[in-house]
C-alpha positions as CSV (number, residue, x, y, z in Angstrom):
1,X,106.2,117.2,274.9
2,X,109.7,115.8,275.1
3,X,110.1,115.4,271.3
4,X,108.4,118.7,270.4
5,X,105.2,117.0,269.1
6,X,102.2,119.2,269.7
7,X,99.5,117.5,271.7
8,X,95.9,118.6,272.3
9,X,95.1,116.8,275.5
10,X,91.3,117.4,275.2
11,X,91.3,115.6,271.8
12,X,93.2,112.7,273.4
13,X,90.7,112.6,276.3
14,X,87.8,112.4,273.9
15,X,89.5,109.6,271.9
16,X,90.2,107.7,275.1
17,X,86.6,108.2,276.4
18,X,85.1,106.8,273.1
19,X,87.6,104.0,273.0
20,X,86.9,103.1,276.7
21,X,83.2,102.9,276.1
22,X,83.7,100.8,273.0
23,X,86.2,98.5,274.7
24,X,83.9,97.9,277.7
25,X,80.9,97.0,275.7
26,X,82.8,94.8,273.3
27,X,84.7,93.1,276.1
28,X,81.4,92.4,278.0
29,X,79.8,91.1,274.8
30,X,82.8,88.9,274.0
31,X,82.8,87.3,277.5
32,X,79.0,86.8,277.5
33,X,78.6,85.6,274.0
34,X,81.5,83.1,274.1
35,X,81.2,82.0,277.8
36,X,84.7,83.2,278.7
37,X,84.1,83.3,282.5
38,X,84.3,80.7,285.2
39,X,86.5,77.6,284.7
40,X,87.9,78.6,281.4
41,X,91.5,77.9,280.4
42,X,93.4,79.5,277.5
43,X,96.5,79.0,275.5
44,X,98.1,81.5,273.1
45,X,100.9,81.4,270.7
46,X,102.8,84.4,269.3
47,X,104.3,82.3,266.5
48,X,100.9,81.8,264.8
49,X,99.1,84.7,266.5
50,X,96.3,82.5,267.9
51,X,94.5,82.1,271.2
52,X,92.4,79.1,272.1
53,X,90.0,78.8,275.0
54,X,89.1,75.4,276.5
55,X,86.9,74.0,279.3
56,X,87.6,70.6,280.9
57,X,90.4,70.0,278.3
58,X,88.1,70.6,275.3
59,X,88.8,73.6,273.1
60,X,85.7,75.6,272.3
61,X,86.8,79.0,270.9
62,X,89.8,80.3,268.9
63,X,90.8,83.7,267.7
64,X,93.6,85.8,266.3
65,X,95.7,87.9,268.6
66,X,97.7,91.1,267.9
67,X,100.3,91.9,270.6
68,X,100.0,95.6,271.3
69,X,102.6,96.0,273.9
70,X,104.3,94.9,277.0
71,X,105.1,96.2,280.5
72,X,108.4,95.4,282.1
73,X,107.6,95.2,285.8
74,X,111.3,95.3,286.8
75,X,112.0,98.4,284.7
76,X,108.5,99.9,285.0
77,X,108.3,100.6,281.3
78,X,105.8,100.1,278.4
79,X,107.1,99.0,275.0
80,X,104.8,99.0,271.9
81,X,105.0,95.7,270.0
82,X,105.9,97.5,266.8
83,X,109.2,98.7,268.6
84,X,110.0,95.1,269.8
85,X,112.3,93.4,267.3
86,X,112.1,90.1,269.1
87,X,108.5,89.4,268.3
88,X,107.3,87.1,265.5
89,X,105.8,89.1,262.6
90,X,102.5,87.2,262.8
91,X,101.6,88.6,266.2
92,X,102.2,92.2,265.1
93,X,99.1,92.1,262.9
94,X,98.1,95.7,262.0
95,X,99.8,97.3,265.0
96,X,101.4,99.9,262.7
97,X,97.9,101.4,262.2
98,X,98.0,102.4,265.9
99,X,101.4,104.2,265.4
100,X,100.1,105.9,262.2
101,X,96.9,107.0,264.0
102,X,99.0,108.6,266.7
103,X,101.2,110.4,264.2
104,X,98.3,111.6,262.1
105,X,96.3,112.9,265.1
106,X,99.2,114.3,267.2
107,X,98.9,111.7,270.0
108,X,102.6,111.2,270.9
109,X,102.0,108.3,273.3
110,X,101.0,106.1,270.3
111,X,104.1,106.6,268.1
112,X,106.6,106.7,270.9
113,X,108.4,103.3,271.1
114,X,107.8,103.2,274.8
115,X,107.2,105.3,278.0
116,X,107.5,105.0,281.8
117,X,104.8,102.6,283.1
118,X,101.8,104.5,284.3
119,X,98.9,102.1,284.7
120,X,96.3,104.7,283.7
121,X,98.3,105.6,280.5
122,X,98.8,102.0,279.7
123,X,95.1,101.4,280.0
124,X,94.3,104.3,277.8
125,X,96.9,103.2,275.1
126,X,95.4,99.7,275.2
127,X,91.9,100.9,274.7
128,X,92.8,103.3,271.9
129,X,94.8,100.5,270.2
130,X,91.8,98.1,270.5
131,X,89.6,100.8,268.9
132,X,92.0,101.6,266.1
133,X,92.4,97.9,265.4
134,X,88.6,97.2,265.6
135,X,89.2,94.5,268.2
136,X,86.6,92.2,269.6
137,X,88.3,92.4,273.0
138,X,91.5,92.8,275.0
139,X,93.5,90.1,276.7
140,X,96.5,90.3,279.0
141,X,98.8,87.7,280.5
142,X,101.9,87.8,282.7
143,X,105.2,85.8,282.3
144,X,108.0,86.3,284.7
145,X,108.3,90.1,285.2
146,X,106.5,91.0,281.9
147,X,102.8,91.8,281.3
148,X,101.8,91.1,277.7
149,X,98.9,92.9,276.2
150,X,96.9,91.7,273.2
151,X,93.8,92.5,271.1
152,X,91.5,89.7,270.1
153,X,90.1,89.3,266.6
154,X,88.1,86.9,264.4
155,X,86.6,84.7,267.2
156,X,85.2,81.4,266.0
157,X,83.9,78.3,267.8
158,X,86.2,75.3,267.3
159,X,85.1,72.1,265.5
160,X,84.9,70.4,268.9
161,X,82.4,73.0,270.0
162,X,80.3,72.5,266.9
163,X,81.9,75.3,265.0
164,X,83.5,75.5,261.6
């Protein structure tokens, strides 16, 4: 490893496999349970760390987001949110738990501030982050030349949808 950190790749592969299975089942359940397919729109805010889904202009679901990282398409790099000083504190949630998990288990990709964009490695990092953060799902969005990656937590129907 570049920084001298020892890394057991087979341990990493096992963590990724378990995280991938967990993320797939939770993602499918989130989409099915809350009707997040078809003509659904969404709006998110980093300032208050919220995402809201709507259909035909009526909000029906809201949740908390944690930004886990971003990909700069022009520079082809991944940057963990905990290493991005420009983000509002609310959207960071418990992201430091992901870095600490990487440090404690010798998985350098998690505590490195960033790395060259490799779609497979980004996917692995996202799934492991979702598992460590006990997320209900993952969400991604693109703005300009940046892909933003979030975990979704605490989903609740809105008042308009008959929720709390």
